[in-house]
C-alpha positions in Angstrom: -86.5 -166.2 142.7 -87.9 -168.7 145.5 -90.8 -167.8 147.8 -89.8 -167.7 151.5 -92.6 -169.2 153.3 -94.9 -167.5 155.5 -94.9 -170.0 158.5 -98.7 -169.6 160.5 -96.9 -170.5 164.2 -101.0 -171.0 166.4 -103.6 -168.6 166.5 -101.2 -165.7 167.8 -98.5 -165.4 165.9 -97.2 -165.6 162.7 -93.9 -165.7 161.2 -93.5 -163.5 158.1 -90.4 -163.1 155.9 -88.2 -160.5 157.8 -88.2 -157.4 154.3 -87.3 -154.3 154.2 -91.2 -153.7 154.3 -90.5 -154.3 158.3 -88.1 -150.5 158.8 -89.9 -149.2 160.9 -91.3 -151.9 163.0 -87.6 -153.0 163.8 -86.4 -149.8 165.1 -89.6 -149.3 167.1 -88.8 -152.7 169.1 -85.1 -152.2 168.9 -85.8 -148.7 170.7 -88.1 -150.2 173.1 -85.8 -153.0 174.0 -81.9 -151.3 174.3 -79.0 -152.3 175.2 -80.6 -155.9 175.9 -81.3 -155.9 172.0 -77.6 -156.3 171.4 -77.3 -159.6 172.8 -79.8 -161.1 170.2 -77.9 -158.8 167.1 -74.5 -159.4 167.7 -73.7 -158.3 163.9 -74.6 -154.6 165.1 -72.4 -151.8 165.6 -73.4 -149.1 168.3 -70.9 -146.7 166.5 -72.5 -146.7 163.7 -75.4 -145.1 162.1 -79.3 -147.4 163.3 -81.1 -146.7 160.9 -78.7 -147.8 157.7 -77.8 -151.1 159.6 -81.2 -152.3 160.3 -82.1 -151.6 156.4 -79.0 -153.0 155.1 -79.9 -155.9 157.7 -83.6 -156.3 156.0 -82.3 -156.0 152.6 -79.7 -158.7 152.7 -81.7 -161.0 154.6 -84.4 -160.8 152.2 -82.2 -161.6 149.1 -80.1 -164.2 151.0 -83.7 -166.0 151.7 -84.6 -165.9 148.4 -81.2 -168.7 147.2 -82.0 -170.4 150.8 -78.6 -168.8 152.2 -81.0 -168.1 155.5 -84.0 -167.4 156.3 -84.9 -164.7 158.6 -89.0 -164.2 159.6 -90.3 -161.1 161.6 -92.4 -162.8 164.3 -95.9 -161.0 163.8 -99.3 -160.8 166.3 -101.8 -161.9 163.9 -104.0 -160.1 165.7 -103.1 -157.1 165.1 -99.5 -157.4 163.2 -97.7 -156.2 165.8 -93.5 -156.7 165.2 -92.6 -158.9 168.4 -89.2 -159.9 167.6 -87.6 -162.0 165.0 -86.3 -165.7 164.5 -83.6 -166.6 162.2 -81.6 -169.9 160.4 -79.0 -169.3 158.2 -75.1 -170.7 157.3 -73.1 -169.4 159.9 -72.2 -171.9 161.9 -69.9 -172.7 165.1 -69.6 -176.5 164.1 -68.8 -178.1 160.9 -72.1 -181.6 162.1 -74.3 -178.4 161.8 -76.2 -176.9 158.7 -77.8 -174.2 160.0 -77.6 -171.8 163.2 -80.7 -170.7 164.6 -81.1 -167.7 166.5 -84.0 -165.6 168.5 -84.7 -162.3 169.5 -87.9 -160.9 171.2 -88.8 -157.2 171.8 -89.4 -156.7 176.1 -92.8 -155.3 175.4 -93.6 -159.2 174.1 -91.3 -161.3 176.7 -92.2 -163.5 179.6 -95.2 -165.0 176.9 -92.9 -167.9 175.6 -92.4 -166.6 172.1 -89.4 -167.6 171.3 -90.4 -171.0 172.5 -92.9 -171.4 170.1 -91.8 -169.6 167.1 -88.3 -171.3 166.8 -90.4 -174.3 166.9 -92.0 -173.6 164.2 -88.9 -172.8 162.3 -87.2 -175.8 163.3 -90.1 -178.2 162.6 -90.2 -176.0 158.9 -86.5 -176.4 158.0 -86.3 -180.2 159.3 -88.8 -181.1 156.0 -87.6 -179.0 153.9 -84.0 -179.4 152.8 -84.3 -182.8 151.0 -83.6 -185.1 154.1 -82.4 -184.8 158.1 -81.0 -181.9 158.5 -78.2 -180.8 161.8 -78.6 -177.1 163.8 -76.9 -175.4 166.3 -77.9 -172.9 168.7 -74.6 -170.9 170.2 -76.1 -168.7 173.5 -75.0 -166.4 176.0 -75.2 -168.9 179.4 -75.3 -165.7 181.8 -78.5 -164.6 179.1 -80.9 -166.2 181.6 -84.4 -165.7 178.8 -82.1 -167.4 176.3 -80.3 -170.1 177.3 -83.9 -171.5 178.8 -85.4 -170.9 174.9 -82.2 -172.9 173.8 -82.6 -176.0 176.6 -86.1 -176.5 175.9 -85.5 -176.7 171.8 -82.5 -179.0 173.0 -85.1 -181.3 175.1 -87.4 -181.2 172.1 -85.3 -182.2 169.6 -82.9 -184.3 171.2 -80.1 -182.2 170.8 -76.5 -182.3 172.4 -73.7 -179.8 174.0 -71.1 -179.4 171.3 -68.1 -178.7 173.6 -66.1 -177.4 170.0 -67.8 -174.8 169.1 -67.6 -173.2 172.2 -66.0 -169.7 172.0 -66.2 -165.6 172.4 -68.7 -163.8 170.2 -68.4 -160.3 169.6 -71.4 -158.3 171.7 -70.8 -154.4 171.6 -67.3 -154.3 171.0 -66.7 -157.1 173.6 -65.8 -160.2 174.1 -68.7 -162.9 175.6 -68.4 -166.7 176.3 -70.8 -168.5 174.6 -71.7 -172.0 174.3 -73.2 -174.6 171.7 -75.1 -177.1 171.2 -76.2 -179.3 168.1 -79.5 -180.9 167.6 -77.9 -183.5 165.0 -80.4 -185.0 162.5 -83.9 -183.1 162.5 -86.8 -184.1 161.8 -86.6 -187.2 164.6 -88.3 -189.9 162.6 -89.1 -193.7 164.9 -87.1 -196.0 163.3 -90.0 -198.6 162.9 -91.1 -195.8 160.1 -88.4 -196.0 157.8 -88.7 -197.5 155.1 -86.4 -200.4 153.9 -85.1 -198.9 150.4 -82.0 -199.7 149.6 -81.1 -197.9 146.5 -80.7 -194.6 144.6 -81.0 -193.9 140.8 -79.5 -190.1 139.5 -78.2 -189.5 136.3 -76.0 -186.8 134.8 -76.6 -184.0 132.7 -73.5 -183.8 130.7 -73.7 -182.5 127.0 -70.3 -183.5 124.6 -69.2 -180.0 125.9 -69.0 -181.1 129.2 -66.1 -184.0 128.5 -62.7 -183.5 129.6 -61.6 -183.9 126.8 -63.4 -180.8 125.1 -63.5 -178.8 128.7 -62.2 -178.0 131.9 -59.3 -181.3 132.6 -55.6 -179.8 132.7 -54.3 -182.7 130.1 -57.1 -184.7 128.0 -58.6 -181.3 127.2 -57.5 -181.3 123.8 -57.6 -177.3 123.2 -58.5 -174.8 125.3 -61.7 -173.0 122.8 -62.8 -169.3 123.8 -65.8 -169.4 126.4 -69.4 -169.1 123.9 -72.9 -169.4 125.7 -73.8 -173.0 126.1 -75.9 -175.1 123.3 -77.7 -178.1 123.6 -76.0 -180.2 120.9 -78.9 -182.7 118.9 -77.3 -186.1 120.8 -78.7 -184.7 124.2 -81.7 -183.1 122.6 -81.6 -187.3 121.5 -81.4 -188.3 124.9 -84.2 -185.8 126.3 -86.8 -188.0 124.1 -85.4 -190.9 125.1 -85.3 -190.3 129.2 -89.2 -188.9 128.6 -90.0 -192.5 127.1 -88.3 -194.1 130.1 -90.2 -191.9 132.5 -93.3 -192.4 131.3 -93.1 -196.0 130.6 -91.1 -198.5 132.6 -89.6 -196.0 134.9 -92.7 -194.0 135.8 -92.7 -192.6 139.7 -88.9 -194.0 140.6 -87.5 -191.2 142.1 -84.3 -190.1 140.4 -82.0 -187.4 141.1 -81.1 -184.9 138.2 -77.2 -183.7 138.8 -77.5 -180.3 136.7 -74.3 -178.3 135.3 -76.0 -174.4 135.9 -74.5 -173.3 132.9 -76.8 -175.9 130.9 -79.8 -173.5 131.8 -78.7 -170.2 129.5 -79.5 -172.4 126.3 -83.3 -172.1 125.9 -84.4 -175.6 125.0 -82.9 -177.0 127.5 -84.2 -175.4 130.3 -87.7 -176.0 128.7 -87.5 -179.4 128.7 -86.2 -179.7 132.3 -88.9 -176.7 133.7 -91.2 -179.3 132.1 -90.0 -182.3 133.9 -89.8 -180.3 137.3 -94.0 -179.4 136.7 -94.7 -182.7 135.5 -92.8 -185.2 137.9 -93.1 -185.8 141.5 -90.5 -188.2 141.8 -87.8 -186.1 140.4 -85.5 -183.7 142.2 -82.3 -181.7 141.1 -78.4 -181.6 142.4 -76.1 -179.5 141.3 -73.0 -181.3 138.9 -71.3 -177.8 139.2 -71.4 -174.8 136.7 -69.6 -175.4 133.9 -68.2 -178.9 135.2 -64.8 -178.6 135.8 -62.6 -181.3 136.7 -61.5 -179.5 140.3 -59.5 -182.4 141.5 -57.1 -182.9 138.7 -55.7 -179.1 139.0 -53.9 -177.5 141.8 -55.9 -176.6 144.8 -57.8 -173.6 144.5 -60.8 -173.7 147.3 -61.6 -169.6 146.2 -62.9 -170.4 142.3 -63.9 -173.9 143.3 -66.2 -172.1 146.2 -67.3 -169.4 143.6 -68.3 -172.0 141.1 -70.1 -173.9 143.7 -72.1 -170.6 145.2 -73.4 -169.4 141.4 -74.3 -173.2 140.9 -76.2 -173.9 143.6 -77.8 -169.8 143.4 -78.8 -170.7 139.6 -80.8 -174.5 140.7 -82.7 -173.1 143.3 -84.1 -170.2 141.5 -85.0 -172.4 138.6 -85.8 -175.5 140.7 -87.0 -174.3 144.0 -88.1 -176.6 146.3 -87.5 -179.9 143.4 -83.8 -178.6 144.3 -81.7 -180.8 147.2 -77.9 -179.4 148.5 -76.6 -182.7 146.8 -73.3 -182.7 144.8 -71.7 -184.9 142.4 -68.1 -183.8 141.3 -67.2 -183.3 137.9 -66.1 -186.0 135.7 -65.8 -187.9 139.3 -62.3 -185.9 140.1 -62.9 -184.8 143.8 -60.4 -184.6 146.5 -60.3 -184.1 150.7 -59.7 -179.9 150.0 -63.1 -179.7 148.8 -65.0 -181.2 151.6 -64.6 -177.9 153.7 -66.5 -175.8 150.7 -69.1 -178.4 150.0 -69.9 -177.7 153.6 -69.6 -173.7 153.9 -71.9 -173.9 150.8 -74.5 -176.1 153.1 -74.0 -179.1 150.9 -75.1 -182.1 152.8 -75.0 -185.3 150.8 -72.1 -186.1 148.3 -71.9 -188.7 145.2 -68.7 -188.2 143.6 -66.6 -191.8 145.1 -66.1 -194.2 142.4 -64.0 -196.5 145.3 -61.7 -198.4 142.3 -58.6 -199.1 141.7 -58.9 -197.6 138.3 -59.8 -194.7 138.8 -58.2 -193.7 141.7 -55.9 -191.2 140.2 -59.0 -188.5 140.2 -59.0 -188.6 144.4 -56.2 -185.8 144.7 -52.6 -185.3 145.0 -52.6 -188.3 147.4 -55.4 -190.9 144.9 -56.9 -192.2 148.2 -60.4 -192.1 148.1 -60.5 -192.9 152.0 -59.1 -189.6 152.3 -62.0 -188.2 150.4 -64.5 -190.1 152.5 -62.9 -189.2 155.7 -62.6 -186.3 155.1 -66.6 -186.1 154.0 -67.5 -187.4 157.4 -65.3 -185.1 159.3 -67.2 -182.0 157.2 -71.3 -183.4 158.7 -71.6 -184.8 154.6 -73.5 -187.8 154.2 -70.8 -189.5 151.0 -72.8 -192.0 148.6 -70.3 -193.8 146.5 -71.0 -195.2 143.4 -71.5 -199.0 143.5 -68.4 -201.2 142.4 -67.9 -204.6 142.1 -64.6 -206.4 143.1 -63.1 -203.2 142.7 -64.6 -202.5 139.1 -67.2 -199.7 137.9 -70.4 -200.6 137.2 -71.9 -197.6 136.9 -72.0 -193.7 134.5 -69.6 -194.8 132.0 -69.7 -198.6 133.0 -72.5 -198.7 130.9 -70.9 -197.9 127.6 -67.7 -199.2 128.0 -67.1 -202.6 126.5 -67.1 -205.5 129.0 -68.0 -203.7 131.8 -71.0 -203.2 130.4 -71.8 -206.5 130.1 -70.9 -207.0 134.0 -72.7 -203.2 134.6 -76.0 -204.5 133.1 -75.8 -207.8 134.9 -74.7 -206.2 138.9 -77.9 -203.4 138.4 -80.3 -206.3 137.5 -79.2 -208.9 140.7 -78.6 -204.9 143.2 -82.3 -203.8 142.1 -84.0 -207.4 142.1 -87.2 -207.2 144.5 -85.8 -203.8 146.1 -87.2 -200.5 146.6 -86.3 -197.3 146.1 -84.5 -195.2 149.7 -86.4 -192.7 150.8 -84.5 -189.7 151.9 -84.7 -190.0 154.9 -82.8 -193.1 154.4 -80.5 -192.1 151.7 -79.4 -188.8 154.0 -78.6 -191.4 157.1 -75.2 -192.9 156.8 -76.4 -195.7 158.8 -77.1 -197.8 156.3 -76.3 -198.9 153.3 -77.1 -197.8 150.0 -76.4 -198.7 146.2 -75.8 -195.8 144.8 -76.6 -196.0 140.7 -76.1 -193.4 138.3 -75.9 -193.1 134.3 -76.3 -190.1 132.1 -79.2 -188.3 129.9 -76.6 -189.0 126.7 -77.5 -192.3 127.5 -81.1 -192.3 126.2 -79.9 -191.1 123.0 -78.7 -194.8 122.1 -80.8 -197.4 120.3 -82.6 -194.6 118.7 -83.6 -194.1 121.8 -85.1 -196.8 123.3 -81.7 -197.4 125.6 -82.8 -197.4 129.4 -81.0 -198.4 132.4 -80.3 -202.3 133.1 -82.8 -201.9 136.1 -84.5 -204.8 137.3 -88.5 -205.1 136.6 -89.3 -205.2 140.3 -87.6 -202.4 141.3 -89.8 -200.2 143.1 -91.2 -196.6 144.3 -89.9 -196.1 148.3 
């Protein structure tokens, strides 16, 4: 399981992951601060048992933290371990522009010491550097709550926040509807323009096996037969691909940042999981994104948000548990089949970057019912998701399968070498900043099995790290 971090705020305060061990302290602080505490815990129901609700809360947030769905900390006085309140980051946002919501509550006896400001600043500082790139955080506050509003304004000023009036509205607190206003801290961390690298290339590969190809699984017309589902087992060809990939990583591909988009069910195979685990442990320049749970070609089927939500949630949970800090909330649609309706599910699951758009005439059938890549990109933008579409040339695909298709292969090889000549790989800060143009180049792990495991991506020898 992922470890929820303990954060040292300053000489006086520390944030410890909230859990059942804090129940008695939380009860005491809750009773001391009633009824004001209800404003900080709007989920609390005054008609239900207090102890049960607080215990369930601590159990739930502790588990959600382990799968990166929420981070709730107990604010602790370092001198005597006194429980002073809570600070929380979770995915329940009111605006599409935010990835996280931050909340804070300090017990009555600890108020007027700047605790909410100091601890919230620490939580924001941590979330800004732990998500694989720039992150947007929302703050919703009751304008009649003077202390809460003061802390909110302080954070907005410090982090360059702005109003998000589209998310203003009523929040039920203690069975009453209360008006709240919303602010957004757009892209954390704040990085001076001069400190950004000049990288313009992003390298990634998909780990599809033979059984994941649309002719074998997941497509309504291309799949040849509906064979019974069985536990995934790595093919000999993919095992050969792993060997070729590692030779490349230890040779000309050494220290080049690369993202692997992994199909979560592949972790069921011990050999595959061991190879991936060794890679993550020994290679500082590898990160992991999600390529779905079983590689279903979603936009080739009728819209099914519920099933897609379930598939994506399971894949993210498995990959976070396996890869920990190497996981990035980035998505690539299986087979490149993505439709506009999928963007909302991606947002609700915390995805901040998508790389599924192959903006060419040849592949537009994959872009949902209207076959319009523009509609996909527009929807991603409206949901606050950075879209990194695959590189094309004159409307012709030059990535992924194009690297092995006759005629396209020759064009792709030339374009890859030209686009990587005297270039550097993009930092994650640039990758997640839509204002920068990036050449998104991707291939498949299976490609490395070609030429007796001697194949390597056609990168120019001058391509460098960040």
